C-alpha positions in Angstrom: 20.4 -30.3 -32.5 16.9 -30.0 -34.1 13.5 -29.5 -32.6 12.1 -32.8 -33.2 15.3 -34.5 -31.9 15.3 -32.3 -28.8 11.5 -32.8 -28.2 12.0 -36.6 -28.4 15.2 -36.4 -26.0 12.9 -34.4 -23.5 10.2 -37.1 -23.6 13.0 -40.1 -23.0 15.9 -38.8 -21.7 15.0 -35.3 -20.1 18.4 -34.9 -18.1 20.2 -35.1 -21.4 17.6 -32.7 -23.1 17.9 -30.1 -20.5 22.0 -30.3 -20.4 21.6 -29.1 -24.3 19.0 -26.6 -23.3 21.5 -24.8 -20.9 22.6 -22.7 -23.5 19.7 -20.6 -23.3 20.5 -19.9 -19.6 23.0 -17.1 -20.3 20.1 -15.3 -22.3 17.7 -15.9 -19.4 20.3 -14.6 -16.6 20.8 -11.6 -18.8 17.1 -10.7 -18.9 16.8 -11.4 -15.2 19.8 -9.4 -14.2 18.7 -6.3 -16.4 15.2 -6.7 -14.5 16.4 -6.3 -11.0 16.8 -9.9 -10.4 20.0 -11.8 -9.0 22.0 -14.6 -10.4 20.4 -16.9 -8.0 16.7 -15.8 -9.0 17.7 -16.3 -12.6 18.9 -19.6 -11.8 15.6 -20.4 -10.1 13.5 -19.2 -12.9 15.5 -21.2 -15.3 14.7 -24.4 -13.6 11.1 -23.5 -13.2 11.2 -22.8 -16.8 12.7 -26.1 -17.8 10.1 -28.0 -15.5 7.1 -26.0 -17.2 8.8 -26.9 -20.8 8.9 -30.5 -19.7 5.2 -30.4 -18.6 3.9 -28.6 -21.8 6.0 -31.1 -24.3 4.4 -34.0 -22.6 0.8 -32.6 -23.1 -1.2 -34.4 -26.2 -1.9 -31.2 -27.6 1.3 -29.7 -27.5 2.6 -27.9 -31.0 5.8 -25.8 -31.2 5.7 -23.2 -33.9 9.5 -21.8 -33.5 12.5 -23.1 -31.9 12.5 -25.1 -28.5 15.3 -22.6 -27.3 13.1 -19.6 -28.1 9.9 -21.3 -26.3 12.2 -22.0 -23.3 13.5 -18.4 -23.0 9.8 -17.0 -23.2 8.7 -19.4 -20.7 11.6 -17.8 -18.1 10.8 -14.4 -19.4 6.9 -15.0 -18.3 7.9 -16.7 -15.0 10.2 -13.7 -14.3 7.7 -11.3 -15.3 5.3 -12.7 -12.9 7.6 -13.0 -10.1 8.3 -8.9 -10.5 4.5 -8.8 -10.3 4.2 -10.5 -7.2 7.0 -8.8 -5.4 5.3 -5.4 -6.4 2.1 -6.6 -5.1 4.1 -7.6 -1.7 5.7 -4.5 -1.5 2.3 -2.6 -2.0 0.6 -4.5 0.7 3.6 -4.1 3.2 3.4 -0.4 2.4 -0.3 0.0 2.5 -0.1 -2.0 6.3 2.6 0.8 7.2 0.3 3.6 6.2 -2.5 1.8 8.0 -0.3 1.7 11.3 0.8 5.8 10.8 -3.1 6.4 9.9 -4.3 4.6 13.1 -1.6 6.3 15.3 -2.8 9.5 13.6 -6.5 8.7 14.8 -5.6 7.6 18.3 -3.5 10.8 18.7 -6.6 12.8 17.1 -8.9 11.0 19.7 -6.7 11.9 22.7 -6.7 15.4 21.5 -10.6 15.4 21.1 -11.0 14.0 24.6 -8.6 17.0 26.1 -10.9 19.4 24.2 -14.0 17.9 25.6 -12.4 18.0 29.1 -11.6 21.7 28.7 -14.8 22.6 27.2 -16.5 20.9 30.4 -14.5 23.1 32.6 -15.4 26.3 31.0 -19.1 25.9 31.8 -22.4 25.5 29.8 -22.7 28.7 28.5 -19.0 28.8 27.1 -19.7 25.3 25.6 -22.9 26.7 24.1 -21.2 29.3 22.1 -18.5 27.6 21.0 -20.9 24.5 19.9 -23.4 26.9 18.0 -20.3 28.8 16.3 -18.2 26.3 15.2 -20.5 23.1 14.7 -23.7 24.8 13.8 -22.0 27.5 11.8 -24.4 30.2 13.4 -23.6 33.8 12.8 -22.9 35.8 15.9 -26.2 37.7 15.5 -28.1 34.2 15.6 -26.2 33.1 18.6 -26.8 36.5 20.2 -30.7 35.7 19.8 -30.6 32.2 20.6 -28.7 33.0 24.0 -30.2 36.3 25.0 -27.3 38.2 24.4 -28.1 42.3 24.0 -26.5 42.1 20.3 -24.0 40.7 18.3 -20.9 42.4 19.7 -22.0 41.2 23.3 -22.1 37.5 21.8 -18.7 37.9 20.0 -17.2 39.3 23.1 -18.6 36.4 25.2 -17.0 34.0 22.5 -13.8 35.7 22.7 -13.5 35.3 26.7 -14.6 31.7 26.3 -11.8 31.0 23.8 -9.3 32.9 25.8 -10.2 30.8 29.0 -9.9 27.4 26.9 -6.5 28.5 25.8 -5.1 29.1 29.2 -6.6 25.8 30.2 -4.3 24.2 27.4 -1.3 26.1 28.3 -2.1 24.8 31.9 -2.2 21.5 30.6 0.9 21.7 28.2 3.1 23.1 31.1 2.2 20.3 33.5 
C-alpha cells in the first residue's frame, strides 16, 4: 500500500491501517532483542510507536519524506533508545544509593573508631595527649616538641612519645580482648 493511501487510512480507519503496519513489527522486535530487550518490551515499544505515529500523522504540519513504515521503525527505535537511557539512569541511581549507604556505614565506623581513640587518649593523661597532638596533628618535629613541653632534648621527647604510643597500643589491645 502506498504512503498516501496508508496516511488516509490512519486518519479514517486507524485499526485497519495499524494491521497493515504490523509488518514493521518483526524489524522492531529484532532491534529491541539485539539491544538487551525482551519480546514483551518490543511489543510495548511497537504499540507506543503506533500511538506516536497516529498523533504525528494527525498534526496539520506533518510531512512525510520517506516511507511510513520506515518512519514507524525509526519512531520505535527512538523510543527503545530512550527506554535504555532511562534504565541506565535508574541503575546508576540505584548504584549511587548503594554507594551512599556503604559510605555512610564507613563514616559511622570511622566515627566510632575516633571516639575509641579519644577515649584512649583521655586515659593516657595530658602530657601524652599533648605530645601525640603536637606530633600528629600539628606536624611538629621532636625538637620543637621538646622545647614546647620543656623536655631536656629531642631524644627525651622521642622516648616519651614512644612510651605514650605503647600505652595507647596496650589499651587498644585490652579493649579488643574484652
